[in-house]
C-alpha positions as CSV (number, residue, x, y, z in Angstrom):
1,M,-26.6,81.6,163.8
2,S,-25.1,83.1,160.7
3,P,-23.4,86.4,160.9
4,T,-25.9,87.9,158.6
5,G,-28.7,87.1,160.9
6,T,-31.0,85.9,158.1
7,G,-31.0,82.3,159.2
8,K,-29.7,80.9,155.8
9,K,-26.7,78.5,156.1
10,T,-23.7,78.8,153.9
11,R,-22.3,75.9,151.8
12,A,-19.4,75.3,154.1
13,E,-21.7,74.9,157.0
14,I,-23.8,72.4,155.1
15,V,-20.8,70.3,154.3
16,R,-19.6,70.3,157.9
17,A,-23.0,69.3,159.1
18,R,-23.3,66.4,156.6
19,R,-19.9,65.1,157.7
20,Q,-21.0,65.1,161.3
21,I,-24.0,63.0,160.3
22,E,-22.3,60.5,157.9
23,G,-19.2,60.1,159.9
24,P,-15.7,60.3,158.8
25,Q,-14.9,58.1,155.7
26,K,-11.5,56.8,154.8
27,K,-10.1,58.1,151.7
28,P,-9.4,55.2,149.3
29,Q,-5.8,54.5,148.9
30,P,-4.5,54.5,145.3
31,R,-3.5,51.0,144.1
32,P,0.2,50.6,143.7
33,I,1.5,50.0,140.2
34,N,3.1,46.5,139.8
35,K,6.8,46.8,139.1
36,P,9.2,43.9,138.5
37,E,11.2,43.2,141.5
38,N,15.0,43.3,141.2
39,N,15.7,39.6,141.5
40,F,19.5,39.6,141.4
41,S,19.7,35.9,142.0
42,A,17.6,35.3,138.9
43,Q,19.8,37.6,136.8
44,A,22.9,35.8,138.1
45,R,21.6,32.4,137.0
46,V,23.4,31.1,134.0
47,T,22.6,28.0,132.0
48,A,25.6,26.3,130.4
49,R,25.1,24.1,127.4
50,K,27.5,22.1,125.4
51,T,28.6,23.5,122.1
52,S,29.5,21.6,119.0
53,S,33.0,21.1,120.2
54,G,31.9,19.6,123.5
55,Q,33.0,22.6,125.6
56,A,30.9,24.8,127.9
57,Q,30.2,28.4,126.8
58,R,32.6,30.8,128.2
59,S,31.6,33.6,130.5
60,Y,31.4,37.1,129.2
61,Y,34.3,38.1,131.3
62,G,36.5,35.1,130.3
63,N,37.3,31.7,131.8
64,N,35.9,31.3,135.3
65,V,38.9,29.4,136.8
66,K,38.7,28.7,140.4
67,G,41.9,29.4,142.2
68,R,43.4,28.7,145.6
69,K,44.1,31.8,147.7
70,V,47.6,32.1,149.2
71,Y,48.4,34.4,152.1
72,V,52.0,35.1,153.2
73,P,52.3,36.4,156.8
74,L,54.6,39.4,157.4
75,N,56.8,40.2,160.4
76,S,54.2,42.5,161.8
77,P,51.5,40.8,163.9
78,G,48.2,40.5,162.0
79,A,49.7,41.6,158.7
80,E,49.8,39.4,155.7
81,V,50.1,39.7,151.9
82,R,47.8,38.0,149.5
83,L,49.5,36.4,146.5
84,P,47.9,35.9,143.1
85,S,45.6,32.9,143.1
86,I,47.0,29.6,142.1
87,P,44.7,27.8,139.7
88,N,43.5,24.3,140.6
89,I,44.5,22.1,137.7
90,E,42.1,19.2,137.1
91,I,43.4,16.2,135.1
92,G,40.8,15.1,132.5
93,W,40.8,12.2,130.1
94,R,42.3,14.3,127.3
95,L,45.3,15.1,129.4
96,A,45.7,11.6,130.7
97,S,45.5,10.1,127.1
98,G,48.1,12.7,126.0
99,L,50.5,11.7,128.8
100,L,50.0,8.0,128.0
101,A,50.8,8.6,124.3
102,I,54.0,10.5,125.2
103,I,55.1,7.7,127.6
104,M,54.4,5.1,124.9
105,L,56.4,7.1,122.3
106,V,59.4,7.4,124.7
107,L,59.3,3.6,125.3
108,I,59.1,2.8,121.6
109,I,62.1,5.1,120.9
110,G,64.0,3.5,123.8
111,L,63.3,-0.1,122.4
112,F,65.0,0.9,119.1
113,E,67.8,3.1,120.4
114,M,68.8,1.9,123.9
115,P,71.9,-0.4,124.0
116,I,70.2,-2.7,126.5
117,F,67.7,-3.9,123.8
118,Q,70.4,-4.5,121.1
119,V,71.4,-8.1,120.4
120,S,75.0,-8.8,121.5
121,D,75.1,-12.7,121.4
122,I,73.2,-15.7,120.3
123,N,72.4,-18.7,122.5
124,L,72.8,-21.8,120.3
125,Q,71.3,-25.1,121.6
126,G,71.5,-28.6,120.1
127,A,74.5,-28.0,117.8
128,V,77.5,-30.3,118.1
129,R,79.4,-29.8,114.8
130,I,78.5,-26.2,114.1
131,N,80.3,-23.3,115.8
132,P,78.0,-20.6,117.1
133,I,80.4,-18.0,115.7
134,D,79.6,-19.2,112.1
135,I,75.9,-18.7,112.7
136,V,76.4,-15.2,114.1
137,D,78.5,-14.2,111.1
138,R,75.9,-15.5,108.6
139,L,72.9,-14.0,110.3
140,D,74.4,-10.5,110.9
141,I,71.8,-9.6,113.6
142,V,74.3,-8.4,116.3
143,N,73.6,-4.8,117.4
144,D,70.1,-5.0,115.9
145,S,67.2,-4.1,118.2
146,I,65.3,-7.1,119.6
147,V,62.0,-5.6,118.5
148,Q,63.1,-5.6,114.8
149,L,63.7,-9.3,114.7
150,I,61.2,-11.8,113.4
151,P,61.7,-15.5,114.5
152,A,60.2,-17.0,111.4
153,E,62.7,-15.0,109.2
154,I,65.6,-16.1,111.3
155,E,64.6,-19.7,111.2
156,N,64.2,-19.5,107.4
157,Q,67.7,-17.9,107.0
158,V,69.4,-20.5,109.2
159,L,67.8,-23.4,107.3
160,K,68.9,-21.8,104.0
161,E,72.4,-21.1,105.1
162,F,73.0,-24.4,107.1
163,H,71.7,-27.6,105.5
164,D,73.2,-29.4,108.4
165,F,70.1,-28.6,110.5
166,R,66.9,-30.7,110.3
167,T,64.8,-28.3,112.4
168,V,65.3,-24.8,113.7
169,D,63.4,-23.1,116.4
170,V,64.1,-19.4,117.3
171,T,62.7,-17.6,120.4
172,L,63.3,-14.0,121.4
173,G,63.3,-12.7,125.0
174,L,63.7,-9.2,126.5
175,P,65.9,-7.3,126.8
176,S,68.1,-8.8,124.1
177,T,68.0,-12.6,124.2
178,V,68.1,-14.7,121.0
179,T,67.9,-18.5,121.5
180,I,68.3,-20.8,118.5
181,K,67.4,-24.5,119.2
182,V,68.5,-26.8,116.3
183,E,68.5,-30.5,115.5
184,E,71.4,-31.6,113.4
185,R,71.2,-34.1,110.6
186,V,72.9,-37.5,111.2
187,P,75.4,-38.4,108.4
188,A,74.6,-41.7,106.8
189,V,76.9,-41.6,103.7
190,L,80.2,-39.9,103.1
191,W,80.3,-39.1,99.3
192,L,83.8,-38.7,97.8
193,S,83.9,-37.3,94.3
194,E,86.7,-37.7,91.8
195,D,87.4,-33.9,91.9
196,G,88.3,-34.2,95.6
197,T,85.2,-32.7,97.0
198,S,83.2,-34.4,99.8
199,Q,79.8,-34.1,101.4
200,W,77.6,-35.9,103.9
201,I,74.2,-37.3,103.1
202,D,71.6,-38.4,105.6
203,Q,69.0,-41.1,105.3
204,E,66.4,-38.7,104.0
205,G,68.6,-37.7,101.0
206,Y,69.7,-34.2,102.3
207,A,73.3,-33.3,101.5
208,F,75.4,-31.0,103.6
209,P,79.1,-30.0,104.1
210,V,81.5,-32.2,106.1
211,R,82.0,-30.5,109.5
212,G,83.7,-32.2,112.4
213,K,83.8,-35.9,112.7
214,A,81.3,-38.8,112.3
215,T,82.0,-42.5,112.6
216,L,78.7,-44.0,111.2
217,P,78.7,-42.9,107.5
218,V,79.4,-45.4,104.7
219,T,82.1,-44.1,102.4
220,V,81.3,-44.1,98.7
221,Q,84.0,-43.3,96.1
222,A,82.0,-41.9,93.1
223,K,82.7,-41.0,89.5
224,A,79.8,-38.6,89.5
225,G,77.2,-37.0,91.7
226,P,74.4,-39.1,93.3
227,P,71.1,-39.4,91.5
228,R,68.6,-36.6,92.0
229,P,65.3,-37.4,93.6
230,L,62.5,-38.4,91.2
231,S,60.1,-35.9,93.0
232,S,62.2,-33.0,91.9
233,I,61.5,-33.9,88.2
234,G,57.9,-35.1,88.2
235,D,56.2,-33.6,91.3
236,T,54.4,-30.6,90.0
237,Q,53.2,-29.6,93.4
238,S,56.8,-29.4,94.8
239,V,57.8,-27.2,91.9
240,L,54.8,-24.9,92.4
241,D,55.5,-24.6,96.1
242,M,59.1,-23.6,95.4
243,L,58.0,-20.9,92.8
244,L,55.4,-19.5,95.2
245,N,57.9,-19.2,98.0
246,E,61.0,-18.2,96.0
247,D,61.5,-14.9,97.8
248,K,59.6,-15.7,101.0
249,Y,60.6,-18.9,102.9
250,Y,63.1,-21.5,102.1
251,I,61.6,-25.0,101.6
252,P,64.2,-27.8,102.1
253,T,64.0,-30.5,99.5
254,P,66.1,-33.7,99.3
255,D,69.3,-33.6,97.2
256,V,69.5,-37.3,96.6
257,E,66.9,-40.0,95.9
258,P,66.1,-41.6,99.4
259,S,65.8,-45.1,97.8
260,F,69.4,-44.7,96.5
261,I,70.6,-44.0,100.1
262,A,68.6,-47.0,101.3
263,A,70.4,-49.2,98.7
264,I,73.8,-48.0,99.9
265,L,73.0,-48.8,103.5
266,S,71.7,-52.3,102.4
267,L,75.1,-53.1,100.9
268,R,77.0,-52.0,104.0
269,G,76.9,-55.5,105.5
270,V,78.0,-57.3,102.3
271,V,80.9,-55.2,101.2
272,P,84.2,-57.0,102.0
273,A,86.2,-55.6,104.9
274,E,88.7,-52.9,104.1
275,T,86.9,-52.3,100.8
276,T,85.4,-49.0,99.8
277,M,82.1,-48.9,98.0
278,I,82.1,-47.4,94.5
279,Y,79.5,-45.7,92.3
280,D,79.4,-45.4,88.5
281,P,76.4,-43.7,86.9
282,D,76.4,-46.4,84.2
283,Y,76.5,-49.5,86.4
284,G,75.4,-48.3,89.8
285,L,76.8,-49.4,93.2
286,G,79.4,-51.9,93.9
287,W,83.0,-52.3,95.1
288,N,86.4,-53.3,93.9
289,D,86.8,-57.0,94.4
290,P,90.2,-57.9,95.8
291,R,90.5,-60.6,93.1
292,G,91.0,-57.9,90.5
293,W,87.7,-56.7,89.1
294,N,84.8,-54.3,89.9
295,I,81.4,-55.7,90.7
296,Y,78.3,-53.7,90.3
297,F,74.7,-54.3,91.5
298,G,72.9,-51.3,90.0
299,T,70.9,-48.9,92.2
300,N,68.2,-51.4,93.1
301,T,69.3,-53.8,95.9
302,E,65.9,-55.3,96.8
303,K,67.1,-58.8,95.9
304,I,70.7,-58.4,97.0
305,E,70.9,-61.9,98.5
306,V,69.9,-63.5,95.2
307,K,72.3,-61.3,93.3
308,L,75.2,-62.2,95.7
309,A,74.4,-65.9,95.2
310,E,74.4,-65.5,91.4
311,Y,77.6,-63.5,91.7
312,E,79.5,-66.4,93.4
313,V,78.3,-68.8,90.7
314,I,79.6,-66.5,87.9
315,V,82.9,-66.1,89.7
316,N,83.4,-69.9,90.0
317,E,82.5,-70.4,86.4
318,L,85.0,-67.7,85.3
319,T,87.7,-69.1,87.5
320,R,87.2,-72.6,86.1
321,S,87.3,-71.2,82.6
322,N,90.5,-69.3,83.4
323,I,88.9,-66.0,82.5
324,Q,90.0,-62.8,84.2
325,P,87.3,-60.2,84.0
326,T,87.6,-56.4,84.6
327,L,83.9,-55.8,85.3
328,I,81.0,-58.0,86.4
329,S,77.5,-56.5,86.4
330,L,74.4,-57.9,88.1
331,E,72.3,-54.8,87.7
332,F,69.7,-57.0,86.0
333,L,69.1,-60.3,87.8
334,R,68.1,-62.1,84.6
335,A,70.8,-60.6,82.4
336,P,74.2,-60.5,84.1
337,Y,77.3,-60.0,82.1
338,Y,81.1,-59.5,82.4
339,R,83.8,-57.7,80.5
340,Q,87.5,-58.4,80.1
341,E,88.7,-55.2,78.5
342,P,88.9,-52.1,80.5
């Protein structure tokens, strides 16, 4: 009952009555506003990419170098001091290649400068008449670094300086070994000139100085030098090879015509004992006959037996005719002749 006593309900009473009938209703909760969560792990994620120089991008705060922590204990129990971190150095391919280059540079400098790699002596093998000291003086390679020497150049120089050698083989060995293996030429002829000079000539026609002793050569007393080889005049290819290699490599060529040396050796068995073979550029090879004249057979001795037989016939005829010649020539088999005047 209302206080007024009229029986009319107020608005507040009506509302309370309606709530009692409908029951209490939940007030709808307001929807929360979606806000981005603070994902610190996402913010800390960093993507590193290679730059044009192949290096990773640097952090905003500088190089992120991992270090090894070092703690030094103190005298007090449980007390220690932390020292600055020691960086962990990682050896990469750039550092390794740099160290290798430095090591190679040091080795190269050592090869050129260290005394252990400098030539002090030469090992000569196969030489009988040549003194190794003579080769050392001519080559002038003592105190040179072993890495500066070229075997082909040394071989070329030895052949050029010493015609006594037929072949030369040079080998180098560390730290400073130089071995020269040679093959000496065998003297076949001892050539004595009127001016007092002498030289040896082998069967191939190569002339070289007289060194030491040799018992096999045939002695020839000559009024002029031996004939030059025909190839040196008419062989165009030999001349071309010499011109192309003038300043590079020495190409040995015969000094005497090999067929001329063969002719000398063929007369070795027919020359009278205790008689020296002689050579005159106008008449060729021969000897001084003990009966008082010079006999010449030219430079072609292919038919020496026939020439010797004809020579005896001529000598018998001259003796029967009481003719004393000074020269008999059988250079031409079909046209022999003699001379009485000097």
